C-alpha positions in Angstrom: 2.4 19.2 9.5 0.3 17.7 7.4 0.0 14.2 6.2 -0.5 12.3 2.9 -1.4 8.9 3.6 -2.2 6.2 0.8 -4.1 3.0 0.4 -4.0 0.9 -2.3 -4.3 -3.2 -2.6 0.0 -4.5 -3.6 1.4 -4.4 -7.0 -1.4 -1.3 -7.8 1.7 0.7 -8.9 1.4 2.8 -5.0 5.6 2.5 -4.8 5.5 4.1 -8.5 3.2 6.5 -6.5 5.3 7.7 -3.5 8.4 8.2 -6.0 6.5 10.4 -8.1 5.6 12.5 -5.0 8.7 12.1 -3.0 10.1 14.5 -6.3 9.0 17.2 -4.4 11.0 19.5 -1.8 7.2 20.0 0.0 7.3 16.4 0.6 9.5 13.7 2.9 8.0 9.8 2.3 8.4 7.5 4.6 10.5 4.0 3.0 7.5 0.7 3.7 7.5 -0.7 6.9 4.2 -3.0 8.0 5.2 -3.7 11.2 4.5 0.2 12.2 1.2 -1.1 11.4 0.8 -4.0 12.5 1.9 -2.9 16.2 1.0 1.0 16.7 -1.7 0.7 14.6 -4.1 -3.0 15.0 -4.1 -1.6 18.0 -4.3 2.4 17.6 -5.3 2.8 21.5 -2.3 0.7 23.5 0.0 2.7 25.2 2.8 -0.1 26.8 4.9 -2.1 24.6 7.1 -4.3 26.4 10.7 -5.0 25.1 10.1 -7.7 23.0 7.7 -5.6 21.1 9.8 -2.8 20.6 13.0 -5.5 19.8 10.5 -6.4 17.0 10.1 -3.2 15.5 14.4 -2.4 16.2 15.1 -5.6 14.0 13.0 -5.3 11.5 14.1 -5.5 7.9 12.2 -2.1 7.2 12.7 -0.1 9.4 16.6 -0.4 8.9 16.1 1.1 5.2 15.0 4.7 7.6 18.5 4.6 8.8 16.6 6.2 12.1 18.8 7.0 14.9 18.6 3.8 17.4 18.2 5.2 20.5 15.9 7.8 19.4 13.8 6.0 18.2 13.8 3.1 21.2 12.8 6.5 23.6 9.9 7.0 21.1 8.4 3.1 21.4 9.2 3.3 25.2 6.7 6.5 25.3 3.3 5.8 27.1 0.9 7.0 24.3 -1.3 5.9 22.3 -0.1 3.6 19.6 -1.1 5.9 16.6 0.7 9.1 18.2 3.1 7.0 18.9 3.2 6.1 15.0 3.1 9.7 14.3 6.1 10.9 16.2 8.1 7.9 14.0 7.0 9.8 11.2 8.0 12.9 12.0 11.4 11.5 13.4 12.0 10.3 9.6 11.2 14.1 8.9 13.1 15.4 11.0 16.6 13.4 9.8 15.6 13.1 6.1 14.0 16.5 4.8 12.8 18.8 8.0 12.0 21.4 5.8 8.9 19.3 4.0 5.3 20.3 4.8 4.1 17.0 4.2 4.7 13.5 5.2 3.7 10.4 3.5 3.3 7.4 4.4 2.1 4.4 2.3 0.2 0.7 3.4 -3.2 -1.1 2.5 -4.8 -0.4 5.6 -3.7 2.9 6.6 -7.5 3.8 6.2 -7.9 2.6 9.6 -5.8 5.6 11.3 -9.1 8.2 10.1 -10.8 6.5 13.1 -9.2 7.9 15.4 -8.0 11.5 14.7 -10.4 14.3 15.5 -12.3 16.7 12.8 -9.0 19.1 14.2 -6.7 16.2 13.0 -8.3 15.4 9.9 -8.4 19.0 8.0 -4.7 17.9 8.1 -4.4 14.6 6.3 -4.8 13.8 3.0 -5.8 10.1 1.4 -4.8 8.6 -1.7 -6.6 5.4 -2.6 -4.9 4.0 -5.8 -6.8 0.8 -8.0 -5.2 -1.0 -11.1 -7.1 -3.6 -13.1 -7.4 -6.4 -11.5 -6.2 -8.8 -13.5 -3.1 -7.3 -14.2 -2.5 -6.9 -10.7 -3.1 -10.1 -9.1 -1.0 -11.3 -12.4 1.7 -9.0 -11.1 1.4 -10.6 -7.3 0.9 -14.2 -8.9 5.1 -13.3 -10.8 6.5 -11.2 -7.9 8.8 -12.9 -5.9 8.8 -11.0 -2.4 12.0 -10.2 -0.9 10.5 -11.1 2.8 9.0 -14.7 1.9 11.1 -16.1 -1.5 7.3 -16.7 -2.6 5.3 -15.5 -5.1 3.2 -12.8 -3.4 -0.3 -14.2 -4.6 -0.8 -17.7 -6.0 -4.2 -18.2 -4.3 -6.4 -16.4 -6.9 -9.9 -16.3 -4.1 -8.0 -14.6 -1.8 -6.9 -12.7 -4.3 -10.8 -11.7 -4.9 -11.2 -11.5 -0.9 -8.7 -9.2 -0.8 -9.5 -6.8 -3.7 -13.1 -7.0 -3.1 -12.3 -5.8 0.8 -10.6 -2.9 -0.8 -12.8 -1.8 -3.4 -15.7 -1.4 -1.0 -14.3 -0.6 2.0 -11.9 1.9 0.9 -12.8 2.5 -2.6 -16.3 3.4 -2.7 -15.9 5.8 0.7 -16.0 9.0 -0.3 -14.6 12.2 1.6 -13.4 15.8 0.9 -10.5 14.6 1.7 -9.9 11.7 -0.3 -8.3 11.2 -3.9 -9.6 8.3 -5.4 -6.4 7.8 -8.7 -6.5 5.4 -11.1 -3.1 3.3 -12.1 -4.0 3.2 -16.2 -4.8 6.6 -16.0 -1.4 7.9 -14.1 0.6 5.8 -16.3 -1.1 7.0 -19.8 -1.2 10.6 -18.8 1.7 11.2 -15.2 2.1 14.5 -16.0 -1.3 15.7 -15.7 -3.3 13.3 -13.2 0.5 13.8 -11.2 -0.5 18.0 -11.2 -3.9 17.5 -10.2 -3.0 15.3 -7.4 -0.6 18.2 -6.6 -3.1 20.4 -6.9 -5.6 18.9 -4.7 -2.6 18.2 -2.2 -1.8 22.4 -1.8 1.3 22.1 -3.4 2.2 24.3 -5.9 4.7 22.1 -7.5 4.8 21.9 -11.0 5.4 18.2 -11.6 7.2 18.7 -15.2 9.9 20.7 -13.5 10.7 17.7 -11.5 9.5 14.8 -13.2 13.0 14.2 -14.6 14.0 13.1 -10.8 14.6 10.0 -9.1 13.1 10.2 -6.6 13.2 9.7 -2.6 11.4 6.6 -2.6 14.0 5.0 -5.1 16.9 6.4 -3.1 15.9 4.9 0.0 15.2 1.3 -1.1 18.6 -1.6 -0.9 19.0 -3.6 -2.9 16.0 -6.5 -2.7 13.9 -4.2 -3.0 14.6 -2.0 -5.7 14.3 -5.6 -7.5 10.6 -5.8 -6.9 10.1 -2.2 -7.7 12.9 -2.0 -10.4 10.6 0.3 -12.5 9.8 3.2 -10.5 12.2 5.6 -11.9 11.9 4.6 -15.3 9.5 6.5 -17.7 6.1 4.9 -17.9 4.9 1.9 -18.9 1.6 2.0 -21.0 2.0 -1.8 -21.6 0.5 -2.4 -18.1 -2.2 -0.2 -19.2 -3.6 -3.1 -21.5 -5.7 -5.9 -20.6 -4.6 -9.2 -19.7 -7.4 -10.6 -19.2 -6.6 -13.4 -21.9 -3.6 -13.9 -19.9 -5.4 -15.2 -17.0 -6.0 -19.6 -16.9 -9.1 -20.6 -17.7 -10.1 -21.4 -13.7 -9.3 -17.6 -12.4 -11.2 -16.4 -15.3 -14.1 -18.3 -14.1 -13.2 -17.9 -10.9 -13.1 -13.9 -11.1 -16.2 -13.1 -13.1 -18.1 -15.3 -10.1 -16.4 -13.1 -6.9 -14.8 -9.7 -7.6 -17.1 -6.8 -7.1 -16.9 -4.5 -9.7 -20.1 -2.4 -9.7 -19.7 1.0 -11.6 -17.5 -0.5 -14.5 -14.5 0.4 -14.4 -13.1 -2.7 -15.1 -15.7 -4.0 -16.8 -15.1 -8.3 -16.4 -16.1 -9.9 -19.2 -19.4 -12.4 -19.4 -18.1 -15.4 -18.1 -19.5 -18.3 -20.4 -17.5 -20.6 -18.7 -19.1 -24.0 -16.9 -17.6 -24.8 -13.6 -16.5 -28.0 -14.5 -16.0 -30.9 -11.5 -12.4 -29.6 -12.0 -13.0 -26.4 -10.6 -15.0 -26.7 -7.7 -12.0 -29.4 -6.1 -9.9 -26.5 -6.7 -11.8 -24.3 -5.4 -12.2 -25.8 -2.0 -8.6 -26.0 -1.8 -8.0 -22.4 -2.6 -11.1 -21.6 0.2 -9.1 -23.8 3.0 -5.7 -22.5 1.4 -7.1 -18.9 2.7 -8.5 -19.8 5.7 -5.3 -21.5 6.1 -3.8 -18.0 5.4 -5.6 -16.0 7.6 -5.4 -18.0 10.4 -1.4 -17.6 9.8 -2.0 -14.0 9.6 -3.8 -13.9 13.2 -1.1 -15.9 14.5 1.7 -13.7 13.5 0.1 -10.1 14.8 -0.6 -12.0 18.3 2.8 -12.8 18.3 3.7 -9.7 17.8 2.0 -7.7 20.7 2.6 -10.4 22.9 
């Protein structure tokens, strides 16, 4: 069995990309499931999972979209194996249900790259890593304008938090190169879909001609419930090249100032315009409030992960 993992930032086109890949009969693309990462891969060597932790997974709204046999899933989660091994077993369970002839299993998560720290050299030969990058201004505005079905709030409304997340991805994931990593730029993907997808399939060793499968809907879209289809309503439509247009002028002045100051872009893929904006007193107050809000957000996340694993 071979695996494809996609690393990305939310609203950078990862679901669109996964749906394109899912059109190949060689690939079984798993739906999103943050809780598998939070429980099985944040502590990948932990072998014991209590009843409360297992119940969290079984009752997770995203896991329910996998439509796995509850008893079989519970049995896998109860096995005294390291978390990352159970993770692979859960992916295999989904493949057996969804497409047992698939050669590849695909899973995507913002921080899935950490799994490579626990794979042997032999195991890594069967694992491919795709990193997806989108213009940070476009990504931020998409997060700002998208309501999360989980929280019923915008995915991100703190530009300082976004800058921190983008820099972490860009420096720790995107800039790291290895033979098994394929770097893909979202704007190139949607402006030249057939060629970009054909090159990606070639890298993966998939013999499909993408133009023959492009008209299919894709299994990712089929697996989404009504709420998540509303968030990802464009993934079955032809590429919208307007999404590759620079939206820098649409940022408010404070956001332009913050991005110019804090975004890390060292190779000019998305050059940030030289800011002539001077940090007025109002900006300093907003930045202080944004930093406080970011610290609260990080603390809440840590508490959330702690509650999941006790």
